[in-house]
C-alpha positions, 0 to 999 in steps of 0.5 A, a space after each residue: 500500500 502506498 504511503 500517504 503524502 502530507 502537504 500544506 493546504 493554503 486554503 485550510 491553513 493546515 497540513 493534510 493528506 494529499 489525494 491522488 498524489 503523483 510525482 512531477 518535475 517543477 521548473 526551478 531557478 536557474 533553468 533546471 527542474 525540481 522534484 515535487 508531489 502534486 495532489 488534492 486536499 482531502 478536506 476541501 479539494 484544493 490543489 496542493 504541492 509539496 516540493 521534495 529534496 533535489 536528491 529524491 529519486 
């Protein structure tokens, strides 16, 4: 079973679990990319992001 991903919801102003979380690459300063998780707040349905460390593969 997949581990729950926790992120900060700016609408609820609380850390909550992400629903339908998937790993993506976000643009970073300097033209590179940065790993992140993208999902939806389980309470309000707002889009959520969690930026991961650069070395997370």
